[in-house]
Backbone as a ProteinNet text record, in pm:
[ID]
protein_1_A
[PRIMARY]
XXXXXXXXXXXXXXXXXXXXXXXXXXXXXXXXXXXXXXXXXXXXXXXXXXXXXXXXXXXXXXXXXXX
[TERTIARY]
7225.9	7235.4	7113.6	7139.2	7033.4	6969	6836.1	6763.9	6747.9	6821.7	6824	6685.9	6605.2	6472.1	6382.8	6390.5	6310.5	6360.3	6490.7	6548.5	6506.8	6513.7	6471.4	6323.1	6243.2	6098.8	6065.3	6141.1	6119.2	6150.6	6249.7	6283.3	6170.2	6118.2	6006.4	5887.9	5856.1	5745.9	5768.1	5889.3	5922.1	5895.1	5947	5929.6	5785.4	5716	5573.5	5492.8	5515.4	5442.9	5482.4	5610	5658.3	5587.9	5559.4	5490.1	5337.8	5292.5	5148.9	5076.9	5139.7	5082	5028.5	4917.7	4869	4948	4940.8	5005.1	4944.9	4814.8	4747.1	4799.3	4813.8	4859.9	5005.4	5089.6	5228.8	5234.8	5152.9	5149.7	5113.3	5014.5	4975.3	5090.8	5154.2	5264.4	5382.2	5405	5519.5	5482.5	5356.7	5307	5333.4	5304.2	5318.4	5186.4	5171.7	5049.2	5056.2	4943.1	4938.4	4989.9	4955.7	5003.3	5154.9	5210.5	5355.5	5421.4	5362.4	5413.4	5409.1	5298.9	5286	5390.6	5417.3	5518.2	5658.3	5684	5813.8	5829.5	5726.8	5734.4	5749.6	5700.4	5712.8	5834.2	5913.1	6034.2	6008.9	5893.1	5858.2	5887.3	5932.3	5955.4	6097.8	6167	6300	6279.3	6288.5	6250.3	6359.5	6316.2	6408.1	6459.5	6577.1	6641.1	6555.1	6491.1	6405.4	6288.6	6236.6	6126.2	6173.7	6297.3	6354.6	6360.6	6401.1	6406.2	6266.7	6165.8	6027.7	5981.6	6010.8	5971.1	6041.8	6169.7	6245.6	6187.2	6157.7	6099.4	5962.7	5879.6	5745.6	5750.9	5852.5	5867.2	5944.8	6004.1	6081.5	6212.3	6272.3	6401	6499.1	6625	6723.2	6722.3	6772.1	6783.2	6868.9	6973	7063.2	6987.7	6889.2	6811.3	6736.9	6702.4	6628.1	6718.7	6848.6	6944.6	7009.6
3852	3922	4013.1	4136	4233.7	4211.4	4211	4199.2	4339.9	4368.4	4503.9	4547.4	4454.9	4491.7	4536.4	4464.6	4502.9	4634	4650.6	4774	4893.7	4878.2	4984.5	5014.3	4909.5	4925.8	4999.3	4972.5	5041	5190.4	5223.4	5365	5435.7	5369.1	5426.5	5447.4	5346.4	5354.7	5469.9	5482.4	5589.8	5727.1	5750.5	5881.1	5904.6	5798.8	5814	5857	5791	5827.1	5965.6	5999.1	6131.2	6241.5	6213.3	6309.4	6297.4	6203.6	6181.6	6143.9	6059	6015.7	5873.6	5848	5710.7	5643.3	5511.3	5440.4	5486.8	5509.6	5554.1	5689.3	5782	5915.6	5912.7	5838.1	5824.9	5762.6	5661.7	5596.9	5697	5782	5884.7	5981.2	6028.2	6124.5	6066.5	5936.2	5871.3	5803.5	5812.4	5745.8	5595.2	5536	5392.5	5338.2	5207.2	5145.2	5127.6	5141.4	5129.4	4995.2	4886.7	4755.3	4744.1	4812.4	4815.5	4881.9	4993	5061.7	4967.3	4896	4800.8	4691.1	4642.1	4537.4	4589.8	4713.6	4775.4	4785.7	4837.5	4859.8	4730.6	4620.8	4493	4412.4	4468.1	4400.7	4287.1	4287.9	4180.7	4216.8	4339.4	4385	4436.3	4389.7	4440.1	4556.8	4675.6	4796.5	4841.8	4888.1	4938.1	5077	5108.9	5236.4	5355.9	5348	5457.8	5479.6	5370.4	5383.2	5434.9	5406	5463.5	5614.8	5659.5	5803.4	5865.1	5799.5	5849.2	5859.7	5757.4	5758.3	5869.9	5884.5	5989.3	6127	6152.7	6281.8	6300.3	6195.8	6203.8	6226.2	6171.1	6186.6	6313.2	6378.1	6499.6	6471.9	6356	6319.7	6283.8	6271.4	6229.3	6076.6	6026.8	5882	5825.2	5897.3	5854.6	5835.2	5919.3	5908.3	5775.6	5717.3	5591.1	5471.1	5494.6	5388.6	5418.1
2111.7	1983.4	1966.1	1927.9	1908.1	1771.7	1771.3	1644.8	1587.3	1482.8	1425.7	1375.4	1326	1278.1	1393.3	1505.8	1622.5	1681.7	1686.4	1738.9	1653.6	1522.4	1431.3	1450.5	1458.2	1477.5	1606	1711.5	1838.7	1827.5	1746.8	1724.5	1649.4	1546.3	1470.6	1564.2	1642.7	1738.6	1837.2	1888.8	1983.2	1921.8	1802.4	1740.1	1697	1656.2	1618.8	1740.4	1852.6	1975.9	2025.1	2012.4	2053.2	1974.4	1847.4	1760.9	1772.4	1855.3	1875.7	1745.9	1667.1	1539.7	1551.3	1486.2	1473.8	1362.1	1356.3	1244.7	1112.9	1112.4	990.2	943.1	1038.2	1000.1	953.6	1023.7	979.5	840.6	817.9	686.4	577.1	604.6	507.6	481.1	588	573.5	496.2	512.5	448.5	316.4	276.5	154	158.9	275.1	295.3	348.4	353	402.3	553.7	621.5	766.5	816	747.8	792.6	778.1	681.7	663.4	783.9	831.5	949.9	1069.6	1086.1	1196	1189.7	1070.5	1053.5	1083	1048.5	1079.8	1230.9	1297.2	1441.3	1520.9	1468.1	1538.4	1493	1402.8	1357.1	1260.1	1195.7	1102.4	956.7	934	797.1	783.2	681.6	648.9	552.8	605.4	532.4	435	319.8	217.1	255	210.2	241.4	198.7	84	37.4	132.9	188.7	283	418.2	454	575.6	559.5	442.8	416	426.6	371.2	379	523.7	603.2	743.8	820.5	797.9	866.8	835.9	710.8	672.5	737	736.1	793.9	944.8	1009.8	1154.7	1193	1094	1120.7	1192.9	1162.4	1222.4	1111.4	1147.7	1049.1	1036.8	928.2	910.6	1023	1059	1166.2	1298.4	1325.7	1448.7	1458.4	1346.4	1346.8	1371.5	1367.9	1397.2	1528
[MASK]
+++++++++++++++++++++++++++++++++++++++++++++++++++++++++++++++++++

């Protein structure tokens, strides 16, 4: 069974690295906390839809790309 939180976190990590952003910089761009970004990337956080939208905008991708 695929863990959707880990899979989502891996997508965020992929796009963050592709954009050459640190967790801190992504957090600033998305108006989120750096530790929150870390928890998302490791699959430890069940992220709210509004925050998914913030991350997608900060990464310059569509919400669909993160899934």
